[in-house]
C-alpha positions in Angstrom: 0.0 0.0 0.0 1.7 3.2 -1.2 -1.1 5.6 -0.1 0.0 7.9 2.7 -2.8 8.5 5.2 -1.2 11.5 6.9 -3.4 14.5 6.1 -6.4 12.5 5.0 -9.7 14.2 5.9 -7.8 17.6 6.0 -8.2 20.4 3.5 -7.8 20.8 0.6 -8.8 17.1 0.1 -11.0 16.6 3.1 -13.1 13.8 1.6 -11.9 10.3 0.8 -13.5 8.1 -1.8 -12.6 4.4 -2.1 -13.1 3.0 -5.5 -12.5 -0.3 -7.2 -14.2 -3.2 -8.9 -17.0 -5.2 -7.3 -15.8 -7.5 -4.5 -12.5 -5.7 -3.9 -13.4 -4.9 -0.3 -14.8 -1.3 -0.3 -17.8 -2.2 1.9 -15.7 -4.4 4.2 -13.3 -1.4 4.7 -16.2 1.0 5.6 -17.7 -1.5 8.0 -14.2 -2.0 9.6 -13.7 1.7 10.0 -17.2 2.0 11.6 -16.4 -0.8 14.1 -13.1 0.7 15.1 -14.6 4.2 15.6 -17.6 3.2 17.7 -21.1 4.7 17.8 -20.6 8.4 17.4 -20.2 8.3 13.6 -23.2 8.4 11.2 -23.6 6.8 7.9 -24.7 3.7 6.0 -23.4 0.7 4.1 -25.0 -1.6 1.6 -25.2 -5.3 2.1 -26.0 -8.2 -0.2 -29.2 -10.1 0.3 -28.6 -13.8 -0.3 -30.8 -16.8 -0.7 -29.3 -20.3 -1.1 -25.8 -18.7 -1.4 -27.0 -16.6 -4.4 -27.2 -12.8 -4.4 -30.8 -11.7 -4.9 -30.6 -8.1 -3.9 -29.2 -5.4 -1.7 -30.2 -3.5 1.5 -29.0 -0.3 3.1 -28.1 -0.5 6.7 -27.4 2.6 8.9 -24.6 2.5 11.4 -27.2 2.6 14.2 -28.8 -0.6 12.8 -31.8 0.5 10.8 -32.3 -1.1 7.4 -34.3 -0.9 4.2 -34.4 -2.8 1.0 -32.6 -1.2 -1.8 -32.9 -3.5 -4.8 -34.0 -7.1 -5.7 -33.9 -9.3 -8.7 -37.3 -9.6 -10.3 -38.8 -6.4 -8.7 -40.9 -4.4 -11.1 -39.5 -1.0 -10.9 -38.9 1.8 -13.4 -35.4 2.2 -11.7 -33.1 -0.7 -12.8 -29.4 -1.6 -12.5 -28.8 -4.8 -14.5 -31.3 -7.4 -13.3 -32.2 -5.5 -10.1 -35.2 -3.3 -9.6 -34.5 -0.4 -7.2 -36.9 0.5 -4.4 -36.3 4.2 -4.5 -39.0 5.0 -1.9 -37.6 2.7 0.8 -34.0 3.9 0.1 -35.0 7.6 0.2 -37.0 7.2 3.4 -33.9 5.9 5.2 -31.0 7.6 3.5 -32.2 11.1 2.9 -32.9 12.0 6.6 -29.5 10.5 7.4 -27.7 12.7 4.9 -29.5 15.8 6.2 -28.4 14.8 9.7 -24.8 14.3 8.5 -24.7 17.9 7.2 -25.1 19.2 10.7 -22.4 16.9 12.3 -18.8 17.5 13.0 -17.6 13.9 12.8 -16.6 12.2 9.6 -19.6 10.6 7.8 -19.4 7.1 6.2 -21.3 6.4 3.0 -21.2 3.1 1.2 -22.0 3.7 -1.4 -22.4 6.5 -4.0 -23.4 3.9 -6.5 -25.6 3.5 -9.6 -28.6 2.2 -7.6 -28.5 5.1 -5.1 -27.9 7.6 -7.8 -31.3 6.9 -9.4 -32.5 9.3 -6.7 -32.1 12.9 -7.7 -32.7 13.9 -4.1 -29.8 11.6 -3.0 -27.5 13.1 -5.6 -28.4 16.7 -4.5 -27.9 15.9 -0.8 -24.6 14.2 -1.5 -23.5 17.3 -3.5 -24.6 19.6 -0.6 -23.0 17.3 2.0 -19.6 17.4 0.1 -19.9 21.2 -0.2 -21.1 22.1 3.3 -20.8 19.1 5.6 -18.1 17.4 7.5 -15.4 15.3 5.8 -16.8 12.1 4.2 -15.4 8.6 3.7 -17.4 7.1 0.8 -17.2 4.3 -1.7 -18.0 4.4 -5.4 -17.7 1.9 -8.3 -15.2 2.1 -11.1 -16.6 4.2 -13.8 -20.1 5.0 -12.9 -22.7 7.6 -13.9 -21.8 11.2 -14.8 -22.6 12.2 -11.2 -20.3 9.5 -9.8 -17.5 10.6 -12.1 -18.0 14.2 -11.1 -17.7 13.3 -7.4 -14.5 11.5 -8.1 -13.1 14.5 -10.0 -13.8 17.0 -7.3 -10.7 19.0 -6.1 -11.6 18.2 -2.4 -11.8 14.4 -2.9 -8.9 12.1 -2.5 -9.6 9.0 -4.6 -8.0 5.8 -3.4 -8.1 2.7 -5.6 -8.6 -0.4 -3.4 -6.5 -3.5 -4.1 -7.8 -6.7 -2.6 -4.2 -7.5 -1.7 -4.0 -4.8 0.9 -7.7 -4.1 1.8 -7.3 -5.5 5.3 -4.8 -2.7 6.2 -7.2 0.1 5.3 -9.8 0.0 8.1 -7.2 0.6 10.8 -5.3 3.2 8.8 -8.5 5.2 7.9 -9.9 5.0 11.4 -6.6 6.3 12.7 -6.7 9.2 10.2 -10.2 10.0 11.3 -9.3 9.9 15.0 -6.2 12.1 14.4 -8.5 14.6 12.7 -11.0 14.7 15.5 
């Protein structure tokens, strides 16, 4: 791992965005950071829903334990990513108030993820933009490539983009949690 963590979450690049291909460990890192930091931080992560060892969907889970369905295979929805129908109402009911709350916090927020499913919500995109502009530092994840909005977030001057390599992903939770604690 060549990335230096000194100065992470400090201006001018006060936000950290983890990116990489599916299954490289982005969510595992965010969950590890949340566990190391304890309960004062706010945010959410996404989790696969599995049946018979097959992925059938995704749910969003807040760091305080609330959850909502995000997407499932076979759902009839005008919002789709691949074979998944996105439940925008459930997602927005849980995620949007959390993002508003984060804007008023001083602690680093954790968002897994700024992804294609989540970005179907124009309200989510607007709140993420406002959060990055006006809120506390953010640790977030995003897929490789992505929508124009995701690419714009990655290109922001105040975002440090870290490409996750499965070879060293287990080192990141402790290093990122340490950088957050040093900032606070």
